[in-house]
N, C-alpha and C positions, 0 to 999 in steps of 0.2 A: 686524555679527556674521557669522562664517563658518558656513554651514550644516553641522551635524555629519554626518560620514560614517557612515551606517548601512547595512550590507549584509546580505543581497542587496537590491537595489532592486526588491522584488516588490510584489504587491498588498496585502500586510500592512504592510510598512515604509513605503510611500508615505503612507498616512493617519497613521501614527505621526509621521512628520516634519512633516506639515502641522498636527497637533494640538499637538505639544510645542514646536517652534520654527518657526513659520510663516515661509516664505522671504520673504514680502512684508511682514513686520511692521516697523512704524516706531515707534521708541520715543517715548513722550510727551515733551512739553516740560514739565518740572516747574513747578508753580505753588505757591510757598511750601514750607514744611517738612512732611514726613510725620510722623505720630505713631510709626510703626514701619516699619523697613526690614528685609526678610528677604533675606539673601544665601544663595543656593543653595536649590533647591526639592525637597529630599528630603522624607520623610514629616513630620518635625517642622516643617520650614519651611512646607509647605503648610497644615498644621493651624494653625500660628501666624498665617499670613496670613488664612485663612478665618475663624478665630475673632476676630481683631482687626477685620476688616471687618464681621463680623456685629454686633459691639458698637458700631459706628459710628466706629471709628478710620480715619484716613487711612493706608492701607497701601501700601507699594511692595514689589515682588518683583524681585530681580535674579538672572538665571540665564544662564550662559555656554554651557551644553551642552543637555541635554534636561530639560524640566520633569518632575518626579517623581523625579529622581535615580536612585540605584541601585535603589531598591525597585521602581519601575515598570518600569525598562528592563533591569535585569540580575539583580537579586536576587529579591525577594519574588515578584512575579508571574511573571517569566520562568522562574526556577529551579523554582518550585513546579509549573508546568505540565509540566516535564520529569520531575520526581519522580512526578507523577500518572501519566504514561505508563509509567514504570518499574513502578509498583505494579499497573497494569492488566496488564502483561506477566507479572508474577510471579503474579497471581491466576489467569491462564489456565494458566500452567505448573503450578500446584499444584491445578488444578481436579479432577484425577482423584482426589485424596485425599478429595474430597467427593462422589464419585459422578457427576461431570460430565465428559463427554467433550469435550476441546478439542484443537485441533491448531495447530501453528506459533506457540505462545505465546512460544517462545524466539527467534523470528525478528523482532525489532522492526526496523522500518524507520526508522533514525535521521533521515534527511532529513525524513521526514513528522513525526517527533516534534518536530523543530525548527520545522517549518512550523506545527504546532499551537501551540507556544510563542509564535511571532510573531503568530499570529492572535489569541490571547487577550490578548497585550500590546497589540495595536492597539485592541482593544475597550475595554480599561481606560484607554487613554491619553486618551480623551475626558473622563474625570473629572478628569484633571490638566492639562488643556489650557490654553493661553494664553487662548483664547476664554472658557472657563468662569470662570477667575479674574478676567478683565476684567469679566465680567458680575456677579460678586459684589462688585465695587467696588475691586479691587486695581489699582494701577498696575503694569503689567508692563514691565520693562526687560530686554532681551536683550543680553548682552555681558559683558565682563570687569569686575568691580568693583575699583576702586582707591581706597584711602583717600587723600584729598588734603588733608584738614584736619580741624579739630575739628568733629565731627558732619557730615562731608561726604564723600560718595563720588562718584567719577566713573565713569560707564558709557556707553560709546558717545558720548562727547562731551557728555553731559548731566551736570549737577551736581545730585545728589540730597542733600537735607538731611534730618536726622533727629535726634531726641533719644534714641531707643531702637533697638537693633539686635539682631536674632536671626540668628546665623550657623549654618546647618545644614551643617557642613563635613564630617561623616562621616570624620574623620581620627583618627589616633593622636595623643595629647597631645604626645608628644615631637616630632612633626613640626610641630604647630601652634605649639609654643613658639618655634620658629625665626622665626615671622612676627609673632606677637602683640606682642613687645616693641617693634616698630617703630611701633606705634600707641599713642600715649599715652592713658591714661585708660580702657583697656578691661580689664575683669576677666572671668574665666572661671567658668562654672558647668557642671559635667559632669552630664549626665542619662543614666541607664542605663535603656533601654527593655527591659522584661522579655521582650518577644517578639522582640527584634532582636539580631543578633550585632554589629552596628555600634554605635559610640558616637556619640550625638548630642551635640554640644558647642554649647551656647548661649552666645554672646558677648553680654553685656549691658553696654552703655555706661554708665559711671558719671558721664559728663559731663552737665551740665545744658545744656539748649538756651538 
């Protein structure tokens, strides 16, 4: 697996990279079939993996970029930190309306705002890390997932077998439909998360192991 490029390479992004796709990670050699394979580790994917492992299922996770997906790395956590900085600047700017004297509230330091966002993202990344999900019992495979047969995925030269698949693809249906017909026996169930703007699409294999 190629290490994702995350810039700048500062004190905050270095631990992020180490948490989410460790550079020294070696994929497991699969032993038998997994009960559930989760492809891509956005919010829905990680919840599915943790829940399955907690119930005693043999679970595998496949991720080719950063653990946590858009939510941890670009959307939920990172963007909300920037929004919070904007709200703080606005509160200072409007402080005089409440009898509070404040200065320079309209002079936000954007590089520091982005630094704050990276700092908070790095802190949160430990909860979505490869190490944490390995400890809860999931087999973590880093690399590109390729369907190679009935109930079989190849990732990094490893053959991962499964009867059930959850694909947290975070994509528009019209894009996904270009790929899914190439995989026989897979049906789609669309899940709308009330708190998210993205669509989480769960691919559930209808094939029997």
